[in-house]
N, C-alpha and C positions, 0 to 999 in steps of 0.2 A: 559782588561777582556778577558778571553779565549772564544773560540768558544762554548764550552760546557756550560759555564756560560751564554753566550748570549742566547743560545737555551733554557736553563732552565728559564731564565727571561721572554722570549717571551711566552713560554708555560704557565708559572704561571700567567702572566698578560693578555694574550689574547687567550689562547688556552684551549683545553680539551684533556685529555689523557684517553684512555680506553684500557682495556685488553679484546680483542675480542675472544681469544681462538684459533685463527688460523691466518696464514699469510694473510695480505691484498694484493691482487693481482690486484685490480683495484679500482678506485674511480671516481665517476661522480657527477657533480652538476646538479640538475634539471633545466630545461629550465626556470621555474618560479623564480628561485633564492631562493626558500624558503627551499630547502632541498638538501641533498646529500646522496649517497649510497656508501657503501663499499662492494666490492665483495671479498669473502674470500676463502682460499684454501680448506676449508671443504665443499664448495658448497653453503653456505648460504650467504645472503645479510643482511647488517644492514642499516636501513634507519634512518637518523637523520634529525630533523627539525632544521634549523640554528638558529631560534629565541630562542630555548630551548636546546642548545647543551649539557647542563649539565643535562637535563632530560633523561628519558628512550629512548633508541633507539630501534626501532622495528626490530625484527629478522624474516627473511623470509627464510624458507627452500626451496631453489630453485633447486639445482642440486644434482644428485648422482655423487659424485666425485667433483673435484675442479671447481670453477668458473674460466673460462679462459679469458673472456672479459666482459666489462661493459661500457655502454655509455648512455647518455641521450636520451630518445625517442623524436621524433619530436614534439609531442603534449605536453605530460607530462609523468612523470614516467621515467622508465629506461628499457633498453634492456640488456639482459645477455645471454651469451653463455657459455656452460659448457662442462666438460669432458664426460657427458652423451649424447652429440650430439644434445642437445635441445637448441633452441633459445626461450627465454622467454621474455614476456613483463610484467614488474612489475609496477603496478600503485603506485602512491604516498601513498595510504593507505595500500599497501602491498599485494593486491590481485594479483595473478599470472595467466597469460594465455599463452598458448603455440601457 
């Protein structure tokens, strides 16, 4: 079986594929293990709940310019740095504070 066929099988049986409209520049899993966030080149974040990966992913308008870094916050949620020079805390529900 080729490498591409292996990847296709794994994605079909265990994964989820999404068109997000911009390059993914970072991914972080929440400390609680219940969700993950994707930082995108257009400055937005997508937050997915792992229990319902095939459901809707929340879109958060975070930065003017690209998202440059993304990590899990110490308590919950995520920290994101962007092209706009801002460091943001994004809660699991998508609320943003600078």
